[in-house]
C-alpha positions in Angstrom: 33.6 -7.4 -4.3 34.0 -4.3 -2.1 33.8 -5.3 1.6 31.2 -2.5 2.3 28.8 -4.3 -0.1 28.7 -7.5 1.9 25.4 -8.0 3.7 24.9 -8.4 7.4 21.8 -8.5 9.5 22.7 -5.1 11.1 22.4 -3.5 7.7 18.7 -4.5 7.4 17.6 -1.5 9.5 19.8 0.9 7.6 17.5 1.8 4.7 15.3 4.4 3.1 12.0 2.5 3.6 10.3 5.3 5.5 10.9 7.7 2.6 9.8 5.0 0.1 6.6 4.6 1.9 6.1 8.3 2.0 6.7 8.5 -1.8 4.3 5.7 -2.4 1.5 7.2 -0.3 2.0 10.6 -1.9 1.8 8.9 -5.4 -1.6 7.5 -4.5 -2.9 10.8 -3.1 -1.6 12.9 -6.0 -3.0 10.7 -8.6 -6.4 10.7 -6.8 -6.2 14.4 -6.4 -5.6 15.1 -10.1 -8.5 12.7 -11.1 -11.1 13.8 -8.6 -10.5 17.5 -8.5 -10.5 17.3 -12.4 -7.2 19.1 -13.0 -7.1 18.3 -16.8 -3.7 20.0 -17.4 -2.2 17.5 -15.0 -3.6 14.3 -16.4 -0.4 13.6 -18.1 1.4 13.8 -14.8 -1.1 11.2 -13.4 -0.4 9.0 -16.4 3.4 9.1 -15.7 3.0 8.6 -12.1 1.0 5.4 -12.7 4.2 3.7 -13.9 5.3 3.9 -10.2 2.2 2.7 -8.4 2.1 3.2 -4.7 0.0 0.2 -3.7 2.3 -2.5 -5.2 5.2 -0.8 -3.6 3.4 -1.0 -0.3 2.7 -4.8 -0.8 6.3 -5.5 -1.8 7.7 -3.6 1.4 5.2 -5.4 3.5 6.3 -8.7 2.4 10.0 -7.8 3.0 9.4 -6.2 6.5 6.7 -8.5 7.8 8.6 -11.6 6.9 11.7 -10.2 8.8 9.6 -9.5 11.8 8.1 -13.0 11.8 11.5 -14.7 11.5 12.9 -12.7 14.3 10.1 -13.6 16.7 7.4 -16.1 16.0 5.3 -15.3 19.0 1.7 -15.0 17.6 0.6 -12.6 20.3 3.5 -10.3 19.7 3.3 -10.5 15.9 -0.5 -9.7 15.7 -0.2 -7.2 18.5 2.4 -5.3 16.6 0.3 -5.3 13.4 -2.7 -4.1 15.4 -0.8 -1.1 16.7 0.3 -0.3 13.2 -3.1 -0.6 11.5 -6.0 0.1 13.8 -5.5 3.2 16.1 -4.9 5.5 13.2 -7.6 3.9 11.0 -10.2 4.2 13.9 -9.6 7.8 14.3 -9.8 8.4 10.7 -13.2 6.6 10.4 -14.6 8.4 13.4 -13.7 11.8 11.9 -15.1 10.8 8.5 -18.3 9.8 10.1 -18.6 13.0 12.1 -18.0 15.1 9.0 -20.6 13.1 7.0 -23.2 13.8 9.9 -22.4 17.5 9.8 -22.7 17.7 6.1 -26.0 15.8 6.1 -27.3 18.3 8.7 -26.2 21.3 6.7 -27.2 20.1 3.3 -30.5 18.7 4.6 -29.7 15.1 3.6 -31.6 12.2 5.2 -29.3 9.4 6.2 -30.2 6.2 8.2 -28.0 6.4 11.2 -28.1 2.8 12.0 -26.9 2.0 8.6 -24.3 4.8 9.0 -23.1 3.2 12.1 -22.8 -0.2 10.3 -20.9 1.4 7.5 -18.5 3.0 10.1 -18.0 -0.4 11.7 -17.1 -1.9 8.3 -14.8 0.9 7.5 -13.1 0.4 10.7 -12.6 -3.4 10.4 -12.7 -5.9 7.6 -15.1 -4.7 5.0 -14.2 -1.1 3.9 -15.2 -1.8 0.3 -18.9 -1.4 1.2 -20.2 1.8 -0.4 -23.9 2.2 0.4 -26.2 4.2 -1.8 -27.3 6.5 0.9 -23.7 8.2 0.7 -23.9 8.7 -3.0 -24.5 12.5 -2.5 -21.2 12.9 -0.5 -18.2 13.8 -2.6 -17.4 11.3 -5.3 -19.9 8.8 -3.7 -17.1 6.7 -2.2 -15.9 8.1 1.1 -12.6 6.3 1.3 -12.0 3.8 -1.5 -8.3 3.5 -0.6 -9.1 1.4 2.5 -9.6 -1.7 0.3 -6.0 -2.6 0.9 -6.4 -2.8 4.6 -8.2 -6.2 4.6 -5.6 -7.3 1.9 -2.8 -6.4 4.2 -4.5 -8.1 7.1 -4.8 -11.2 5.0 -1.1 -11.1 4.3 -0.4 -11.0 8.1 -2.7 -14.0 8.6 -1.3 -16.0 5.7 2.3 -15.6 6.6 2.4 -17.7 9.8 0.1 -20.3 8.1 2.6 -20.7 5.2 5.4 -21.3 7.7 3.3 -24.0 9.3 2.5 -25.7 6.1 6.1 -25.7 5.1 7.1 -27.3 8.4 4.4 -29.9 8.2 5.0 -30.9 4.6 8.8 -30.6 4.8 8.8 -28.4 1.7 11.2 -25.7 1.9 9.7 -22.3 2.6 11.3 -20.7 -0.5 9.7 -23.2 -2.7 6.3 -22.7 -1.0 6.4 -18.9 -1.4 7.6 -19.3 -5.0 4.8 -21.6 -5.8 2.3 -19.3 -4.1 3.7 -16.4 -6.0 3.1 -17.9 -9.4 -0.4 -19.2 -8.4 -1.4 -15.7 -7.2 0.1 -14.2 -10.4 -2.1 -16.5 -12.6 -5.2 -15.4 -10.7 -4.1 -11.8 -11.1 -3.7 -12.2 -14.8 -7.1 -14.0 -15.1 -8.8 -11.1 -13.4 -7.1 -8.4 -15.2 -6.7 -9.9 -18.6 -8.6 -13.1 -19.4 -12.0 -12.0 -18.1 -13.4 -9.4 -20.4 -14.4 -5.9 -19.2 -17.9 -6.5 -18.2 -20.3 -7.2 -15.3 -18.6 -10.5 -15.0 -15.2 -8.8 -14.4 -16.8 -6.5 -11.9 -18.3 -9.4 -10.0 -15.0 -11.3 -10.0 -13.1 -8.2 -8.7 -15.7 -7.9 -5.9 -15.3 -11.5 -5.0 -11.5 -11.8 -5.3 -9.9 -8.5 -6.2 -10.4 -7.2 -2.6 -8.9 -10.2 -1.1 -5.2 -11.1 -0.7 -5.4 -13.8 -3.4 -4.6 -11.9 -6.6 -2.1 -9.6 -4.8 -0.3 -12.2 -2.8 2.5 -12.5 -5.5 3.5 -9.0 -4.7 3.8 -9.7 -1.1 5.6 -13.0 -1.7 8.2 -11.1 -3.9 9.0 -9.1 -0.7 9.3 -12.2 1.3 11.6 -14.0 -1.1 13.8 -10.9 -1.3 14.1 -10.9 2.4 15.0 -14.5 2.5 17.6 -14.2 -0.3 18.9 -10.9 1.0 22.5 -12.1 1.4 22.6 -12.8 -2.3 20.6 -9.9 -3.5 22.0 -7.1 -1.3 25.5 -6.8 -3.0 23.8 -6.6 -6.4 21.5 -3.6 -5.6 23.3 -1.6 -2.9 24.3 1.9 -4.1 23.4 1.0 -7.7 20.2 3.0 -8.0 21.3 4.8 -11.1 21.6 1.5 -13.0 18.1 0.3 -11.8 16.5 3.7 -12.7 17.7 3.2 -16.2 16.5 -0.4 -16.3 13.1 0.7 -15.0 12.7 3.4 -17.5 13.6 1.2 -20.4 11.2 -1.6 -19.3 8.4 1.0 -18.7 8.8 2.5 -22.2 8.7 -0.9 -23.8 6.0 -2.2 -21.6 3.8 0.8 -22.5 3.7 -0.5 -26.1 2.6 -4.0 -25.1 -0.4 -5.8 -23.5 0.9 -9.2 -22.3 1.3 -10.8 -18.9 5.1 -10.3 -19.2 5.3 -6.7 -20.4 2.3 -4.5 -19.8 0.5 -2.1 -17.6 0.6 0.8 -15.3 -1.1 1.6 -12.0 -1.8 -1.7 -10.1 -1.9 -3.7 -13.3 1.6 -4.8 -13.9 3.3 -7.3 -16.1 5.9 -9.7 -14.6 8.9 -7.9 -16.0 7.5 -4.5 -15.2 7.0 -5.7 -11.6 10.5 -7.1 -11.4 12.1 -3.8 -12.6 10.0 -1.7 -10.2 10.9 -4.0 -7.3 14.5 -3.9 -8.0 14.4 0.0 -8.3 12.5 0.1 -4.9 15.0 -2.2 -3.2 18.0 -0.3 -4.6 16.5 3.0 -3.5 16.0 1.5 0.0 19.7 0.6 0.2 21.4 3.4 -1.8 22.7 6.1 0.6 20.5 4.6 3.3 20.9 7.5 5.7 18.9 9.8 3.5 15.5 8.7 4.9 16.5 9.4 8.6 18.1 12.6 7.7 14.9 13.9 5.9 12.2 12.4 8.1 14.0 12.0 11.5 12.2 8.6 11.9 8.8 10.1 11.3 6.5 8.1 9.2 3.4 9.9 8.0 2.8 7.7 4.9 0.0 5.8 6.6 -1.8 9.1 7.6 -1.5 10.4 4.1 -2.9 7.2 2.6 -5.9 6.9 4.9 -6.8 10.5 5.2 -6.5 11.9 1.6 -9.8 10.6 0.2 -12.0 11.6 3.2 -10.4 15.1 2.9 -10.8 15.2 -0.8 -14.5 14.2 -0.5 -15.0 16.8 2.1 -13.7 19.5 -0.2 -15.4 18.2 -3.3 -18.8 18.3 -1.4 -18.3 22.0 -1.0 -18.1 22.2 -4.8 -14.4 23.1 -4.8 -12.5 21.5 -7.7 -9.6 22.5 -9.9 -6.2 23.7 -8.8 -7.4 25.2 -5.6 -9.2 22.1 -4.6 -6.1 20.0 -5.3 -3.8 22.2 -3.4 -6.0 22.6 -0.4 -6.7 18.8 -0.3 -3.0 17.9 -0.4 -2.1 20.5 2.2 -4.9 19.3 4.6 -3.9 15.8 4.0 -0.3 16.4 5.1 -1.5 18.3 8.2 -3.9 15.6 9.2 -1.2 12.9 8.5 1.3 14.8 10.8 -1.4 15.1 13.5 -2.2 11.3 13.1 1.5 10.4 13.4 2.3 12.6 16.4 -0.8 12.1 18.5 -2.1 8.6 17.6 0.2 6.3 15.6 3.5 7.1 17.2 2.3 6.7 20.8 0.7 3.3 19.9 3.7 2.2 18.0 6.0 2.7 21.0 3.9 0.0 22.7 5.1 -2.5 20.1 7.5 -5.2 20.9 10.7 -4.9 18.7 10.7 -7.9 16.3 12.7 -6.6 13.3 15.8 -4.9 14.7 16.3 -6.7 17.9 19.1 -9.3 17.9 
């Protein structure tokens, strides 16, 4: 095997993950834009994009990178402090601006809103229960101000689970890889029960509200990234600079999976079969380590993906509340999303991220 394909810890930071996160965030924003601005000629684009779902990609990369961060430095204060700087400053500003806009719209449109309830809603949006969508905001946009934030408590759950799993492994003397593999399959079974076994009904909606917005059914995606990181020495030579092969593999699996509806081969969007997920993960990983200088050359270490993810729906709702839909709504929504994401990165996220302790790339 070529010497350049041999993995070393130094190669871990040479990747296209910033670019991957940007692609994943833009996939989510574009699909939502096409749907909510009702751009019917582009519905087929949204259907194709659903084969490359952004949220599962985020969960996979999170497992890969967060596991590496924890293994480099298992100081809980540093670990959770770094996660805090990544998530909350940008989120809090986004929620604050969203709340201000809602108040302005309520005043202009002569809508009565209970301000104490609005304050409680803002607190929930900025913390651990962003899934709460009160009826008094039904008039605003699509009626759900920022539905994308459901992944925030899921991610926070991943961060909390990870150190606990390491402690369990140490106490039980069961190898970490076996623990994560077991959790992967248990979580996948729960995922399948929610998506497939329970019929589409009020029961499924209830189960989704109870479990779907927790880390439990999504933990298998996170565990996949963790296991890849732990087996990176073996996997890296198999995927580095081989993206063309994994693109073909992914296309073949997607075409076949589109014709099936089984736990092994099925699904688009966040509902993925096991083989579909495997092919997507391999594609993501190979993209990350094929010509790994591309991301830095394009983005210059600027990561606006989080801003795009958290701002796109508040901006879309703001525009929809003005009655603007169709192509003009879509284009203006995406443009404003990018501008706000750049603002968030430059003036909020980046300054706070500079306060983090280096846990991934330090030796």
